N, C-alpha and C positions, 0 to 999 in steps of 0.2 A: 823500822830502822831508818827509813827515808827521812822522817821528821827529825831524827837525831842528826843526820847529815846536814839537813837544812839549818839546824841550830848553829853548827860550826861555821857554815857559810855566812850566816847572818852576822855572827860575831866579827868575821873578817871583812865584811862588806862596808865600804865607806860611803857610797852613794846612797843618800837617804831615801830617794824614791824606790830604788832597787831593793833596799833593805825592807821597806814597807811591804813591797810585793812578796818578798821571800818570807817575811813573817806571816803574811796571810796564807801562803801556800803551806807553810809548816803547821799553822793552826788547823787548817783543813785536814792535813794528814794525821795530826794528833786526835782530832775529833773522830776521824774514821777508825783509828786504832782503838779508841775508847768505846766506840759503838760496837766493834767486833769483840773486844775483850775488856770490859769495864773494870776488871780487877787488876789490870796491869798498871801498877802505880807509877812506873816510869813515864808512861804516857801522860798521866795526870800532872806529874811534876814538870815535864817538858811543856805541857800546855800552859801551866801556871807561869812558867818562865817566859813563854812567848807573850802572854797577856801582860805580864809585868813590863816586858820590853816595849810593848805597844802603849804602855801607861794606862792600861785598863785594870786598875788595881782591885776593883770589886770582883771581877771574874778571876783574877789571879788568886785572890784570897780564897775563893770557893774551891779552886783546884788544889791549892796547898792544904786546905783543911781536909779535903778528901784523902790526900796522901797520909795525913796524920791520924785518920780514923782507925 
């Protein structure tokens, strides 16, 4: 759930450096959630959203495809 809260914070954040830092924290939280419970598709979707926000489209695509499997 912490990663989901960070997503909301990132959307509201205006300072670009702070936004980058928050995205990285949220990515780490999603990766941890996926490590613990890889079948939880919400974490995969959130991770894809974060990679997309970071303009890492290849990683975002991998995550989104995982959700659709």
